BAFIKE-211014 format. One line per 5 residues: number of its first residue (from 1); their letters; for each residue z negated, y negated, x negated of C-alpha. Coordinates in nm, 2 decimals. Last residue first. Layout:
<recs>
NUM) a) Z:Y:X; ...;
</recs>
This chain:
<recs>
405) xxxxx) 2.25:0.93:1.56; 2.28:1.22:1.33; 2.28:1.12:0.97; 2.29:1.30:0.63; 2.34:1.63:0.82;
400) xxxxx) 2.07:1.89:0.84; 2.16:2.25:0.75; 2.28:2.45:1.04; 2.14:2.54:1.38; 1.97:2.21:1.39;
395) xxxxx) 1.63:2.19:1.55; 1.62:2.02:1.89; 1.50:2.33:2.09; 1.21:2.38:1.84; 1.12:2.01:1.85;
390) xxxxx) 1.11:2.01:2.23; 0.90:2.33:2.24; 0.65:2.19:2.00; 0.61:1.88:2.21; 0.55:2.09:2.51;
385) xxxxx) 0.28:2.27:2.32; 0.13:1.93:2.23; 0.11:1.84:2.60; -0.06:2.17:2.68; -0.33:2.10:2.42;
380) xxxxx) -0.39:1.77:2.59; -0.43:1.93:2.93; -0.68:2.17:2.78; -0.87:1.89:2.62; -0.89:1.70:2.96;
375) xxxxx) -1.02:2.02:3.13; -1.29:2.09:2.87; -1.43:1.74:2.82; -1.74:1.82:3.03; -1.93:1.72:3.35;
370) xxxxx) -1.65:1.85:3.58; -1.58:1.56:3.82; -1.70:1.26:3.62; -1.60:1.43:3.29; -1.25:1.48:3.43;
365) xxxxx) -1.21:1.11:3.51; -1.34:0.99:3.18; -1.12:1.22:2.98; -0.81:1.12:3.18; -0.90:0.75:3.13;
360) xxxxx) -0.93:0.82:2.75; -0.59:1.00:2.72; -0.34:0.79:2.91; -0.35:0.50:2.67; -0.29:0.73:2.37;
355) xxxxx) 0.03:0.86:2.53; 0.15:0.51:2.60; 0.07:0.42:2.24; 0.29:0.71:2.11; 0.57:0.59:2.34;
350) xxxxx) 0.54:0.24:2.19; 0.52:0.38:1.83; 0.84:0.57:1.89; 1.02:0.26:2.01; 0.89:0.06:1.71;
345) xxxxx) 1.00:0.34:1.47; 1.35:0.33:1.64; 1.37:-0.04:1.58; 1.24:-0.03:1.23; 1.49:0.26:1.16;
340) xxxxx) 1.80:0.04:1.22; 1.89:0.05:0.85; 1.92:0.43:0.87; 1.86:0.54:1.23; 1.86:0.92:1.22;
335) xxxxx) 1.73:0.97:0.86; 1.47:0.69:0.89; 1.36:0.84:1.23; 1.34:1.19:1.06; 1.11:1.04:0.79;
330) xxxxx) 0.90:0.87:1.05; 0.86:1.20:1.24; 0.77:1.37:0.91; 0.51:1.12:0.83; 0.36:1.11:1.18;
325) xxxxx) 0.33:1.49:1.19; 0.17:1.50:0.85; -0.06:1.23:0.97; -0.21:1.45:1.23; -0.11:1.80:1.13;
320) xxxxx) -0.43:1.87:0.92; -0.67:1.68:1.14; -0.63:1.88:1.47; -0.66:2.21:1.28; -0.94:2.09:1.06;
315) xxxxx) -1.16:1.94:1.34; -1.09:2.24:1.56; -1.19:2.48:1.29; -1.52:2.29:1.25; -1.56:2.27:1.63;
310) xxxxx) -1.53:2.65:1.66; -1.75:2.73:1.37; -2.03:2.50:1.47; -2.00:2.61:1.84; -1.79:2.46:2.11;
305) xxxxx) -1.52:2.73:2.14; -1.30:2.67:2.45; -1.22:2.30:2.47; -1.24:2.21:2.10; -1.05:2.53:2.03;
300) xxxxx) -0.77:2.41:2.26; -0.74:2.09:2.06; -0.71:2.29:1.73; -0.45:2.52:1.88; -0.24:2.23:2.00;
295) xxxxx) -0.26:2.08:1.65; -0.13:2.39:1.49; 0.15:2.43:1.75; 0.26:2.06:1.70; 0.26:2.11:1.32;
290) xxxxx) 0.47:2.42:1.34; 0.73:2.25:1.56; 0.73:1.95:1.33; 0.83:2.17:1.03; 1.11:2.32:1.23;
285) xxxxx) 1.23:1.97:1.33; 1.20:1.82:0.98; 1.45:2.06:0.82; 1.39:2.07:0.45; 1.63:1.88:0.22;
280) xxxxx) 1.38:1.59:0.19; 1.15:1.81:-0.01; 0.81:1.90:0.12; 0.54:1.85:-0.16; 0.46:1.50:-0.04;
275) xxxxx) 0.39:1.65:0.30; 0.10:1.84:0.15; -0.08:1.51:0.08; -0.06:1.42:0.45; -0.21:1.74:0.56;
270) xxxxx) -0.49:1.71:0.30; -0.58:1.36:0.41; -0.59:1.45:0.78; -0.80:1.76:0.71; -1.05:1.55:0.52;
265) xxxxx) -1.06:1.30:0.81; -1.13:1.58:1.06; -1.42:1.69:0.83; -1.55:1.33:0.84; -1.55:1.36:1.22;
260) xxxxx) -1.71:1.70:1.23; -2.00:1.59:1.01; -2.24:1.41:1.26; -2.26:1.70:1.50; -2.30:1.93:1.20;
255) xxxxx) -2.66:1.81:1.16; -2.74:2.01:1.47; -2.99:1.92:1.74; -2.75:1.81:2.02; -2.48:2.07:1.95;
250) xxxxx) -2.24:2.07:2.24; -2.31:1.72:2.37; -2.34:1.58:2.01; -2.01:1.75:1.92; -1.82:1.61:2.22;
245) xxxxx) -1.96:1.26:2.14; -1.86:1.29:1.77; -1.51:1.42:1.88; -1.46:1.15:2.15; -1.17:0.93:2.02;
240) xxxxx) -0.99:1.17:1.79; -1.03:1.46:2.03; -0.91:1.26:2.33; -0.63:1.11:2.12; -0.46:1.42:1.98;
235) xxxxx) -0.23:1.53:2.26; -0.15:1.19:2.41; -0.01:1.05:2.09; 0.17:1.38:2.01; 0.33:1.37:2.36;
230) xxxxx) 0.47:1.02:2.27; 0.61:1.16:1.95; 0.78:1.44:2.14; 0.95:1.19:2.37; 1.07:0.97:2.08;
225) xxxxx) 1.20:1.26:1.87; 1.38:1.42:2.17; 1.54:1.09:2.28; 1.67:1.02:1.92; 1.78:1.38:1.89;
220) xxxxx) 1.98:1.37:2.22; 2.15:1.03:2.15; 2.05:0.79:2.43; 1.91:0.51:2.21; 2.24:0.50:2.01;
215) xxxxx) 2.14:0.26:1.73; 2.37:-0.04:1.69; 2.61:-0.05:1.40; 2.48:-0.23:1.09; 2.54:-0.61:1.07;
210) xxxxx) 2.17:-0.70:1.10; 2.09:-0.42:0.86; 2.27:-0.61:0.58; 2.01:-0.89:0.59; 1.73:-0.63:0.56;
205) xxxxx) 1.90:-0.47:0.27; 1.93:-0.80:0.10; 1.57:-0.88:0.15; 1.48:-0.54:0.01; 1.69:-0.60:-0.30;
200) xxxxx) 1.54:-0.95:-0.34; 1.19:-0.80:-0.34; 0.94:-0.85:-0.06; 0.56:-0.86:-0.13; 0.28:-0.61:-0.09;
195) xxxxx) 0.19:-0.60:-0.46; 0.01:-0.93:-0.47; -0.22:-0.85:-0.17; -0.30:-0.49:-0.28; -0.65:-0.54:-0.41;
190) xxxxx) -0.74:-0.83:-0.17; -0.66:-0.60:0.13; -0.90:-0.34:-0.01; -1.18:-0.59:-0.06; -1.14:-0.73:0.29;
185) xxxxx) -1.14:-0.39:0.45; -1.47:-0.30:0.27; -1.63:-0.62:0.40; -1.51:-0.55:0.75; -1.65:-0.20:0.73;
180) xxxxx) -1.99:-0.33:0.65; -1.98:-0.58:0.93; -1.89:-0.32:1.19; -2.17:-0.09:1.07; -2.43:-0.37:1.09;
175) xxxxx) -2.32:-0.44:1.45; -2.35:-0.06:1.52; -2.72:-0.09:1.44; -2.85:0.09:1.13; -3.10:0.36:1.19;
170) xxxxx) -3.10:0.48:0.83; -2.98:0.82:0.95; -2.72:0.65:1.17; -2.60:0.45:0.87; -2.58:0.75:0.65;
165) xxxxx) -2.36:0.94:0.91; -2.16:0.62:0.95; -2.10:0.62:0.57; -1.92:0.96:0.60; -1.70:0.86:0.90;
160) xxxxx) -1.58:0.52:0.78; -1.44:0.62:0.44; -1.36:0.97:0.57; -1.14:0.82:0.85; -0.99:0.57:0.60;
155) xxxxx) -0.90:0.86:0.36; -0.74:1.04:0.66; -0.53:0.74:0.76; -0.44:0.66:0.40; -0.30:1.00:0.33;
150) xxxxx) -0.01:0.86:0.53; 0.11:0.67:0.22; 0.11:1.00:0.02; 0.35:1.15:0.27; 0.60:0.88:0.19;
145) xxxxx) 0.63:1.04:-0.15; 0.93:1.25:-0.02; 1.14:0.93:-0.03; 1.13:0.92:-0.41; 1.47:0.80:-0.51;
140) xxxxx) 1.34:0.45:-0.62; 1.54:0.28:-0.35; 1.42:0.53:-0.10; 1.06:0.47:-0.21; 1.10:0.09:-0.16;
135) xxxxx) 1.26:0.12:0.18; 1.01:0.38:0.30; 0.71:0.17:0.19; 0.84:-0.15:0.35; 0.93:0.03:0.67;
130) xxxxx) 0.59:0.21:0.68; 0.41:-0.12:0.61; 0.61:-0.29:0.89; 0.58:-0.04:1.17; 0.23:0.10:1.11;
125) xxxxx) 0.10:-0.24:1.01; 0.24:-0.40:1.33; 0.09:-0.12:1.54; -0.25:-0.16:1.38; -0.24:-0.54:1.44;
120) xxxxx) -0.17:-0.50:1.81; -0.45:-0.24:1.84; -0.69:-0.49:1.67; -0.58:-0.74:1.93; -0.68:-0.50:2.20;
115) xxxxx) -1.01:-0.42:2.03; -1.10:-0.79:2.00; -1.01:-0.86:2.37; -1.21:-0.56:2.48; -1.51:-0.68:2.27;
110) xxxxx) -1.49:-1.02:2.46; -1.49:-0.84:2.80; -1.78:-0.61:2.70; -1.99:-0.91:2.59; -2.05:-1.06:2.25;
105) xxxxx) -2.27:-1.11:1.95; -2.09:-1.07:1.62; -2.02:-0.74:1.45; -1.71:-0.68:1.65; -1.57:-1.00:1.51;
100) xxxxx) -1.59:-0.86:1.16; -1.35:-0.59:1.26; -1.13:-0.85:1.42; -1.12:-1.06:1.10; -1.03:-0.75:0.89;
95) xxxxx) -0.75:-0.64:1.12; -0.61:-0.99:1.14; -0.58:-1.00:0.76; -0.40:-0.66:0.77; -0.17:-0.78:1.04;
90) xxxxx) -0.06:-1.09:0.85; 0.00:-0.89:0.53; 0.21:-0.63:0.72; 0.42:-0.90:0.88; 0.48:-1.06:0.54;
85) xxxxx) 0.58:-0.73:0.38; 0.81:-0.64:0.67; 1.01:-0.96:0.67; 1.04:-1.07:1.04; 1.25:-1.00:1.34;
80) xxxxx) 1.01:-0.97:1.63; 1.19:-0.79:1.92; 1.12:-0.42:1.88; 0.80:-0.48:1.67; 0.65:-0.67:1.97;
75) xxxxx) 0.69:-0.35:2.17; 0.49:-0.17:1.90; 0.22:-0.44:1.91; 0.19:-0.44:2.28; 0.15:-0.06:2.28;
70) xxxxx) -0.12:-0.08:2.01; -0.29:-0.34:2.22; -0.29:-0.10:2.51; -0.44:0.16:2.27; -0.72:-0.08:2.17;
65) xxxxx) -0.80:-0.16:2.53; -0.81:0.21:2.61; -1.07:0.26:2.34; -1.28:-0.02:2.47; -1.25:0.12:2.82;
60) xxxxx) -1.36:0.46:2.69; -1.67:0.30:2.54; -1.73:0.13:2.87; -1.73:0.48:3.04; -1.97:0.61:2.77;
55) xxxxx) -2.20:0.32:2.82; -2.21:0.02:2.60; -2.46:-0.20:2.41; -2.74:0.05:2.46; -2.80:0.07:2.08;
50) xxxxx) -2.77:0.45:2.10; -2.43:0.41:2.28; -2.32:0.17:2.02; -2.43:0.41:1.75; -2.24:0.70:1.92;
45) xxxxx) -1.93:0.47:1.93; -1.96:0.38:1.56; -1.81:0.71:1.45; -1.50:0.66:1.67; -1.47:0.28:1.64;
40) xxxxx) -1.40:0.31:1.27; -1.08:0.48:1.39; -0.87:0.17:1.48; -0.91:-0.12:1.23; -1.10:0.09:0.97;
35) xxxxx) -0.90:0.41:0.91; -0.60:0.27:1.10; -0.53:-0.08:0.97; -0.74:-0.07:0.65; -0.68:0.29:0.52;
30) xxxxx) -0.32:0.25:0.65; -0.25:-0.05:0.43; -0.43:0.13:0.14; -0.19:0.42:0.16; 0.11:0.19:0.17;
25) xxxxx) -0.01:0.03:-0.15; -0.07:0.38:-0.29; 0.29:0.48:-0.21; 0.44:0.17:-0.37; 0.23:0.20:-0.69;
20) xxxxx) 0.31:0.57:-0.71; 0.68:0.51:-0.67; 0.66:0.25:-0.95; 0.64:-0.11:-0.86; 0.43:-0.21:-1.16;
15) xxxxx) 0.72:-0.34:-1.36; 0.78:-0.62:-1.11; 0.41:-0.71:-1.10; 0.37:-0.75:-1.48; 0.45:-1.12:-1.48;
10) xxxxx) 0.25:-1.18:-1.16; -0.07:-1.04:-1.32; -0.36:-1.00:-1.07; -0.17:-0.74:-0.86; -0.08:-0.55:-1.17;
5) xxxxx) -0.44:-0.52:-1.27; -0.54:-0.41:-0.92; -0.28:-0.14:-0.91; -0.37:-0.01:-1.25; -0.13:0.01:-1.54;
</recs>
């Protein structure tokens, strides 16, 4: 039974909620909210620069507005008690509308508002769609399939990055690109609308969570996971925001300058898919250590080896761990916090957003003084190395326990 067919037949909907249906629904949520709502900006930024609608500094300001919105959305997740499926639906619709708004005439101030609200929506989808998907998969005994959901980010990046190459070749304006991605987003949301619904068992679980013991925010592993996750947000964001611009500066006449971003998306998708092969009995902390080191290496390559080979390796090494790192961090949060995991995920998302907010201004400042992204990328690689060290020190010396709050 196809996902769309199930969504159009209410009588068959309950039988369609297999692990694959749940994971693919979560995947589509991230395609729309992250692949389109957040990262469509990256391949469209060179087009906006070409159109003369923004400068590089203004593009950085738009990126920062989005990350501030992501922080606001994550903080909202800490206090807003709402059914996860309904919250995810609301945020997905908002994402589509805000993507369309970027295609309309406006000023920098208005675009900053739209991008900030898009960041709020992205955070709400990350929190609530992830919670919905993890609860469903756990109930079906297939928690390891959460990695399939996080393939959505990479697929979304490819879905926006590859067409953007064609759009640029056909000399489309950035406004046309935003409109195209809004239509794609609307079609994807319609496809999963009837599947992304609460079930009585999930509602009961949510009700029970209100009587669960409070999460210990100061527990060493809770603090370590949250801090390391914030460093991950800072460590990847300069590359993820400016990769096409970095490539065009380094290789102005090369076709590859347009292809590194889709290559990054391919890496993101492969990395997330590989997480589905990692059993829940494996220690998340050791795996996270390896992912942080891999991403730090990729970011360092973007700073030190700006050739076709160097930037291609950088795109893959930054992309492969990207959503794999997120998926394993979310899985560890679910293990640590149990029914309180939405609160911990919200806190982690807030620290991630703070890291993202710091990245573009740092890049803009260092470019002003040095003329390149090299220094900011080196600092970002160092932050990821610190994240790796935190995860390695936090690893259990014995097999993981069922809960460690």
